[in-house]
C-alpha positions as CSV (number, residue, x, y, z in Angstrom):
1,X,4.9,134.2,-11.9
2,X,8.6,134.7,-12.4
3,X,9.6,134.6,-16.1
4,X,11.5,131.4,-17.0
5,X,15.2,131.4,-17.7
6,X,16.4,128.5,-19.8
7,X,19.7,126.7,-20.4
8,X,20.9,125.9,-23.9
9,X,19.7,122.3,-23.7
10,X,16.3,123.4,-22.4
11,X,15.9,125.8,-25.3
12,X,16.7,123.0,-27.7
13,X,14.2,120.8,-26.0
14,X,11.4,123.4,-26.4
15,X,12.1,123.6,-30.1
16,X,12.3,119.8,-30.5
17,X,9.1,119.0,-28.6
18,X,7.2,121.8,-30.2
19,X,7.8,120.0,-33.5
20,X,7.5,116.4,-32.3
21,X,4.8,116.6,-29.7
22,X,2.7,119.4,-31.0
23,X,3.3,119.1,-34.8
24,X,4.4,122.7,-35.2
25,X,6.7,122.9,-38.3
26,X,10.2,124.2,-37.5
27,X,9.8,126.7,-40.4
28,X,6.7,128.1,-38.6
29,X,8.6,128.5,-35.4
30,X,11.3,130.5,-37.3
31,X,8.6,132.6,-39.0
32,X,7.1,133.4,-35.6
33,X,10.5,134.3,-34.1
34,X,11.5,136.6,-37.0
35,X,8.1,138.3,-37.2
36,X,8.1,138.9,-33.4
37,X,11.6,140.3,-33.6
38,X,10.7,142.6,-36.5
39,X,7.7,143.9,-34.6
40,X,9.9,144.7,-31.6
41,X,12.4,146.5,-33.8
42,X,9.6,148.5,-35.4
43,X,8.2,149.4,-32.0
44,X,11.6,150.5,-30.6
45,X,13.0,152.2,-33.7
46,X,10.1,153.5,-35.7
47,X,7.6,152.4,-38.3
48,X,10.1,153.0,-41.1
49,X,13.9,153.0,-41.0
50,X,17.0,151.3,-42.4
51,X,18.4,148.0,-41.4
52,X,21.6,146.1,-42.3
53,X,21.1,142.4,-41.4
54,X,24.1,140.1,-41.2
55,X,23.3,136.4,-41.4
56,X,25.3,133.2,-40.6
57,X,24.8,129.7,-41.9
58,X,22.5,128.4,-39.1
59,X,18.9,129.0,-38.1
60,X,19.9,132.3,-36.5
61,X,20.6,133.5,-40.1
62,X,17.1,132.2,-41.1
63,X,15.6,134.4,-38.3
64,X,17.5,137.3,-39.9
65,X,16.0,136.6,-43.3
66,X,12.5,136.5,-41.8
67,X,13.2,139.8,-40.0
68,X,14.3,141.3,-43.3
69,X,11.0,140.3,-45.0
70,X,8.8,141.7,-42.3
71,X,10.8,145.0,-41.9
72,X,10.6,145.4,-45.7
73,X,6.8,144.8,-45.7
74,X,6.6,147.4,-42.9
75,X,8.2,150.0,-45.1
76,X,11.8,149.7,-44.0
77,X,14.8,149.9,-46.3
78,X,16.6,146.6,-45.8
79,X,20.0,145.2,-46.8
80,X,21.2,141.6,-46.1
81,X,24.7,140.3,-45.9
82,X,24.9,136.4,-46.1
83,X,28.2,134.9,-45.0
84,X,27.8,131.4,-46.5
85,X,26.6,129.9,-49.8
86,X,23.5,127.7,-50.2
87,X,25.4,124.5,-49.7
88,X,26.1,125.4,-46.0
89,X,22.7,126.7,-45.1
90,X,20.3,124.8,-42.8
91,X,17.1,123.7,-44.6
92,X,14.9,126.4,-42.9
93,X,17.5,129.1,-43.6
94,X,17.7,128.0,-47.2
95,X,13.9,128.3,-47.5
96,X,13.9,131.8,-46.2
97,X,16.9,132.9,-48.2
98,X,15.1,131.8,-51.4
99,X,12.1,133.8,-50.3
100,X,14.1,137.0,-49.9
101,X,15.7,136.3,-53.2
102,X,12.3,135.9,-54.8
103,X,11.3,139.2,-53.2
104,X,14.4,140.7,-54.8
105,X,15.5,142.3,-51.5
106,X,18.9,144.0,-51.4
107,X,21.3,141.1,-50.6
108,X,25.0,140.3,-50.9
109,X,27.1,137.1,-50.4
110,X,30.5,137.6,-48.8
111,X,32.6,134.6,-47.8
112,X,36.1,135.9,-47.1
113,X,37.4,138.5,-44.6
114,X,38.1,141.2,-47.2
115,X,34.6,141.1,-48.7
116,X,32.9,141.0,-45.3
117,X,34.9,143.8,-43.9
118,X,34.1,145.9,-47.0
119,X,30.4,145.3,-46.4
120,X,30.7,146.2,-42.7
121,X,32.5,149.4,-43.6
122,X,29.4,150.3,-45.7
123,X,27.2,150.6,-42.6
124,X,25.5,154.0,-42.4
125,X,25.1,156.1,-39.3
126,X,21.3,155.9,-39.6
127,X,21.1,152.1,-40.1
128,X,20.2,149.5,-37.5
129,X,22.6,146.6,-37.5
130,X,20.8,143.3,-36.9
131,X,23.2,140.6,-35.8
132,X,21.9,137.2,-36.9
133,X,25.3,135.5,-37.3
134,X,25.6,133.0,-34.4
135,X,22.9,131.6,-32.2
136,X,22.5,129.8,-28.9
137,X,24.5,126.8,-30.1
138,X,27.7,128.8,-30.1
139,X,30.5,128.2,-27.6
140,X,34.3,128.7,-27.6
141,X,36.0,131.3,-29.7
142,X,34.8,132.9,-33.0
143,X,37.1,131.9,-35.8
144,X,38.3,133.8,-38.9
145,X,36.8,135.3,-41.0
146,X,33.8,135.9,-38.8
147,X,36.0,137.2,-36.0
148,X,37.2,140.0,-38.3
149,X,33.6,140.7,-39.4
150,X,32.4,141.1,-35.9
151,X,35.3,143.4,-35.0
152,X,34.5,145.5,-38.1
153,X,30.7,145.6,-37.3
154,X,31.5,146.8,-33.7
155,X,33.8,149.5,-35.0
156,X,31.5,150.8,-37.7
157,X,29.2,153.8,-37.3
158,X,25.5,152.9,-37.0
159,X,22.3,153.9,-35.3
160,X,22.1,150.9,-33.0
161,X,22.8,147.2,-32.8
162,X,20.2,144.6,-32.3
163,X,21.2,141.0,-31.5
164,X,19.0,138.1,-32.6
165,X,18.6,135.6,-29.7
166,X,22.1,136.2,-28.4
167,X,24.9,138.6,-29.4
168,X,27.3,136.7,-31.7
169,X,30.3,135.4,-29.8
170,X,28.5,135.2,-26.4
171,X,28.0,131.8,-24.9
172,X,24.4,131.7,-23.8
173,X,25.1,129.0,-21.2
174,X,28.2,130.4,-19.4
175,X,27.7,134.1,-20.3
176,X,31.3,134.3,-21.3
177,X,32.2,136.4,-24.4
178,X,34.6,135.3,-27.1
179,X,37.6,137.5,-27.8
180,X,35.4,139.3,-30.3
181,X,31.7,139.5,-29.5
182,X,28.9,141.7,-30.8
183,X,28.2,144.6,-28.5
184,X,24.4,145.0,-28.7
185,X,22.1,147.8,-27.6
186,X,19.2,145.4,-27.7
187,X,19.0,141.6,-27.6
188,X,15.8,140.1,-28.8
189,X,15.9,136.5,-27.4
190,X,13.4,133.8,-28.1
191,X,11.1,131.7,-25.8
192,X,12.8,132.8,-22.6
193,X,15.9,134.6,-21.3
194,X,19.0,132.4,-21.1
195,X,21.0,131.4,-18.0
196,X,24.2,133.0,-19.2
197,X,22.5,136.4,-19.5
198,X,22.5,136.5,-15.7
199,X,26.3,136.4,-15.5
200,X,28.1,139.7,-15.0
201,X,30.5,139.0,-17.9
202,X,27.5,139.0,-20.3
203,X,26.0,142.3,-19.4
204,X,28.3,144.6,-21.5
205,X,27.2,142.8,-24.6
206,X,23.5,142.3,-24.2
207,X,22.0,145.8,-23.9
208,X,18.3,145.7,-23.1
209,X,16.9,142.2,-23.3
210,X,13.5,141.5,-24.8
211,X,11.9,138.1,-25.0
212,X,10.0,137.3,-28.2
213,X,7.4,134.6,-28.7
214,X,7.9,131.9,-31.3
215,X,4.5,130.1,-30.8
216,X,5.7,127.2,-28.6
217,X,2.9,126.3,-26.2
218,X,3.2,128.1,-22.8
219,X,2.6,124.8,-21.0
220,X,5.6,123.2,-22.8
221,X,7.9,126.1,-21.8
222,X,6.7,126.0,-18.2
223,X,7.2,122.2,-18.0
224,X,10.8,122.4,-19.3
225,X,11.7,125.4,-17.2
226,X,10.5,123.5,-14.1
227,X,12.4,120.3,-14.9
228,X,16.1,119.5,-14.9
229,X,18.4,121.6,-17.1
């Protein structure tokens, strides 16, 4: 069977119905997504390494926090950069941010362009950059100060860049990049590939695409993939 390719709205429907119809807590879906992504990173880059994980204010940032926990538990050295304070975090992100705080993982808050750029310049040549800034809901143009942060991350030396769900700045529906967009070596996307990934404009930013499971029932994904976008 051909693997499904979903639109932005179809992905949202999978998440919503997994919660409403099957009673799967959204926090568990996030846990499954982040753990699956961490396992892929470990498989592709080794059982122990170094990761610098940048997180935005939405659930993509929550995925990043889950990835950080599981990489740490697997023996990796992990650093987190959070670009918002707790008042702007989604509930599931906030839950996972408090877990990484309780674990005392290396983490830093940076809200303005100068602080974020300084953190980006601290990337080491042997670190994996994990981009968990902007997810599938993004469209349009990346605004300051995140635009400056993405530019700094792209320019910094690093071992590789892994995008979580979609490279930040790329519209998963149209496949069109923002003026500044993360250039990934690997994109670990959840549930299914996205329709925008098929567009030629998206290819320079995606790298190799891997689909990671979040625990949504296979029948639900197939039903939504076979219905109207």
